[in-house]
N, C-alpha and C positions, 0 to 999 in steps of 0.2 A: 550707525558705526560707533558713536559715543556710548550708546547703551551697551554694546558688546565690550568696549574697553572697560566701562564701569564694572560689568559683571566679572570680567577677568581679574580686575584689581581686587574686587571684593572677595573673590575666591582665594587670592593671595593673603588677604587679611585674615580670613578664616583659618588658613593653614598655620598662621602664626599666633592665633589666639589660644590662650591657656584655659584650663578648666575654671580658673579663678577669674577669667575675663579680661586680663591684660594681655598686651602683645609682647612676644619675644622679639629680639632685635632682627633676626634673619634666619634664612634656611638655604643650604644645609649648614653653613657656618654661622656662628654667633646665635645658636638656638638657645639663648639664655636671656635672663633679665638684665637689661642695661638701663641705668637711671636716665641718662641723657636721651638715648634712642627711644625708650618706651614713653617718656614724657612728651617728646616732640611728636611722635606718631599718634599719641592719644589726643594731643592738641589739634593735630591735623584732622582727626576724626570727630571732633566735638559736634559739628553740625550734623554728622551722619549717624553717629552712635556715641552719645556722651557718656554712656555707662562705662566705656573703655577707660576714659579719663578717671572716673570715680574708682574703678578697680585698680588702676595704676597708682593713683595717689594712696590708696589703702595699703597696697603691698609695700610701697616705698616708705610709708609712715611706719609700718611694722618693723622695718629693718633700719630705721633712722639711727645714726650714730649715737652712742650713749657714753662712750669713754674714749680716752686717748690710747690708741693702739697703733704703733708705727708700722707693724708688719701688715696690718690691714689698711693703713693710712686713714684710720677711723678717728673722728673727733666728735664731741657732743653736738648734735644738731645737723651733722653732715648727711647728705643723701648719697647712697651708694653709687658707685660707678658700674659695678657688675656683681651678679650673684649667680653661682652655679649650684643647684640644689642636689645633684647626684654626686655621690662620692667619686665615681670614676671620672666625671667631668672636672671636678675640683683637682684631681691628681694631675691634670694636664699642665697646671702651673704650680709646681710644688713649693715655690718660694713665696707664694701669696697665701693669704688666708682669706677665705670668703665668708661673708660679703667683703669685697674689696672696694675702697672708697676713693681711689685716686682720680677724682674728677673735680674741677673747679666750678663747673657750670650746672651740674645736676641739682645742686641745692637751690640756687636762685630760680632755676626752671621749675622746680617743685612748687614754689610760691606763685610763680607766674601762671602755671597751668591750673592751680587751685582757684585763682581769681577768675580765670577765663571760664572754668567749669561753673563756678558760682554765677557768673554773669549769664552764661548760656542757659542754665537750668533753674536758677533761683533756689537751689537746694541748700538752704541755710542749716538744716539739721546735720547734713554730712560735714559741711565746713566747720560747724561748731564741734563736731566729733574729732576732727583733726586739727583744731585750732592750736593746741599746744605744740603740735608738730610744726605748724606754720611759724609760730613764734620762735621755736628753737632753731628753725632753719635760718630765720632772719638774724637771730643772735649769732649763729655761726659766721655769717657774712662779716659782721663787725668785729667779732672776737678772734676767730681763727683765720678767716679769709683775709683780714686786714691786720696782720700782726704788727706792722710798723706804723699804724695809725695815720696813713697818708691819704685815706679815703678810697684807695684802690684795692681791688681784690687780686691777690697773687697766689701762685702755686709754686711749690717746690717739693719734690718727692721725699718721703720719709723712709720708705723701704728702698734700699739700693737696687733691688730687682724689680721695682715697680715702674710705672710709666714715667718717663722723663718729662714729656709734655702732656698736660692734662686738660687742655681745651678740646674742642671737637676734632682738631687736627692732631690727635694724640699719637704718641709713639714711645717706644722704649729707648729710642735714640734721639739725639739732639738735631733732628733734621731741620728745625727752624733756626738753628744757630743763635740761640738766645740764652745767656747765663741766668740761672734762677737766683732768687725768686722772680718769676715772670708775671707781669701784669698784662695779660692778653687782652686785646682791644674789645672783643665782643663780650667778654665777661663783665666789663665795666657797664655796658649797656644792660646786660641781664640783671646785674645787681641793682642798678637804678630802677629798672622796671619792677623788680621784686619788692624793693622798699615801697614803691608807690602802690603796688598791688596789695601789700600787707596793710597799708594805711586805708585803702579803699574798703577792704574786707572788715577791718576794725570798725570803721564808721558805719558800714551797712549792718553789722551785727550788734552795734551799740556797745562795743567793748570799751575798756578803760582808755580814756583819751591820752594817757601818758605814753602808751605804746604807739598810738597813731601819730602823736606829735614827734616822738623819737624817730620813727621811720621816715616821716616827712623831712625832718632835719638831716637825716643821713642821706636821703635822696638829693636834697638841695646842696649839701656839701660836695657830694660826688659830681653832680652836674656842674658846679662851679670850678672844681679842680680839673675836670676832664679835658676841656678844650685847650687849656694852657699846656698840658703835658702830652696830649695825643694828636693835636692838629699839626700837620706838616704844611707849613706856610708855602714852602717852595713847590710842593707837589699839589697843593690844594686838595689834600686827602688826609686820611688818618694813618698814623703809624700802625704797624702790626702789633707792637707791644713795647713795654718798658722792661729793661733788664734789671739786674740786682743793684746797679748803680743809678737807676732811673734814666739810663740812656735809651733813647728811642731806637727801635729796630725799623729801619726803612725797608718796606717791601710792599709793592702794590698787590694786594690780595683781595679776595672776596669777603674776608672777615668783617670789614667795616660796613658791608651791606646788611649785616645782622643788627646794626644799630638803628636802622630805619623805623622798626616797629616800637622801639623802646622809649622814644621821646627824649633821649639824652642830648640830641643834637638839634641845632636850630634848623628852620626850614631852608635858609640860605645854604647852610653847609650840607644839608641833606641833598639839595639840588646838585651840589658839586660832587658829592659821592656818587649819585646816580649817573651823572655825566661821565665820570671816570669808569664806572662799572660797564658802561655801554660803549666804550671805545673798543676798536677792533682787536687790540692786544688782549682784552679780557673776554669780550663777547664772541661766541661762536654761533653757528646756526642751531646748535643743540644745547645751548645754555652758557652760563658764565663759568669761566675757569676758576680754580682755586687761587692761582697766581698769574700774573701777566706773562705773556710770551717774552717780554723784554727782560725779565729777571734772569740773572746768570745761572740759576739752578733750575730753570723751567724745563720740564719734560712732560709732554702731553700724555705719556703712559705711566707717569709716576702716581703713587697713591695719594699724596697730598700736595704735590708741587707741580701742578699744571693740569691735572685731570678735571673732569666735570662731575660734580656730585649733585644728584637731583634734590636731596634734602636741603643742601646749601642754597640751591636756587629757589626752593620753596620758601625758606625764611626770608630771602630777599624779596620774592614775589609778595609775600604777606605784608612786609614792610612797605613796599611800593603801593599796595592797595590802601594801607592805613594812612599813608601820607599824601594821597591824591595823585600819584603817578600811575594812572590807570592804563595809559598806552604802553608804558614800559612793562607793567605787570602782565599785560596781554602778550607782549613779546616773549617774556619768560615762559608763559603757559604754552604758547605755540611751539617754542623751541623744545619743551619737554615732550609735547605730543609728537613732534617730529622724531625725537630720539626713540620714543616708544615704537613708532611705526617702522623705523629703520632696524631696530634691534629685536622687535617682537616682544619686548618686555621693558621694564624700567628697573635696571639693576642698581646695585650699590653705587657704582661709579663707572665712568667710561672715558675714553680719550677722544680728542678731536684735533685734527691737524689739516690745515688747508681746506677746511670745509668738509672733510671726510670724517666719519665717526668710526671709532675702533672699539669693539667690544673687549672687555677684560674679564668677562664672566664665563665660567666653564659651561659648556653645552651650546655655546653660540657657534655652531660649526661653520656658518658662512663667513665668520670673521676670525676663525681659529688661527689661520696663518699669520694674521696681523697682530695677534694678541701678544702681550708681554708675559711670558710664562712665569715670571717672578711675582706677578700679581694675579690673584684669583678673586676677582670681585664677586661678591655674593649675587647670584641671579635673582634672589628674592630678599629684599631688605625692607623692613617695616616702614621706615620714614621716607623711603623712595616711593613705594607703592601708595602709601597714605597721602603723600604730598601731591602726587598727580591726581589721585582720586578727589582730594579737596579742591584742586583747581578746576576740575570739570564737573563737579557734582551738580551744580545748578544750571548747567548748559542745556 
């Protein structure tokens, strides 16, 4: 049975693979290059096909930001959010210019995936080839990502028609209800992991110690500042974000689960985060929700306010494995398999209420009457397919 699932998932991966060997975000929607999505899906595929990561890093390095351009939200060293190569696809969003760079996390993820590719393959030649891109990405974090020099990475859209929120729960609207500049919680962990990844690669390649030392100092400063600003003592959990006044946004969400793999939190606090993620208002039989059922804006059929995202669960799963929470990681894996068996696929997202799963993907006829017609989840999404494939690959 697992072999059949693997083969079906691999067929989905092949459908999304370009001639250049990287993965597009999804099909039929989002059949484009997305920085965040393509990097995470290539990370998920490292053990299966590491060449996908190499090709992803290559194409993103090619389009790395070179100048300040507010219409594109481009800045030197920044990794793109989205690129549409065909003119007719670009015309779908006339007030953007492509490549469009409105993402706070694609840049640190570029460095993280580069280091993980290097560790997996030992391909020093390729990492040397993109070394300047890695260094420029890390410079972006401290120069443009942290404009107020408080050690945190923030975003605020420059194009008034661009994305308002620019973390993975992105949107044109302020659905998270946070005044920008926004320091979203998971981006701090990504930045910390990226600085450390850069330092590791510098050491392994025998590069100038000044860069290695700088990145280690940046990581240490961020790690020291993070718990003071982001730890909610009352909830014993992390805040979702800081707003423009450095006021924390209280919301029990899945976002802090992304910190587990980064190393920015202590083992004791990691244990508290895991405990909270696995309480019944967050955990369903089919995965962890984006926000708690107890939140006032919770809706199990919403895009980012209560639905279950497989890639979100994979990042938590990966962090659980990295930090020794193997039983909890297995629960996530089994929940994703249960969702696959119920839906016959692993779509972009789905809803769960009272233990029942609700498909939001077009084509799922058996759940059509229950679907929210305002949301059309992609039936084939790279980071959902690759995430489940990664979980079951060694079974």
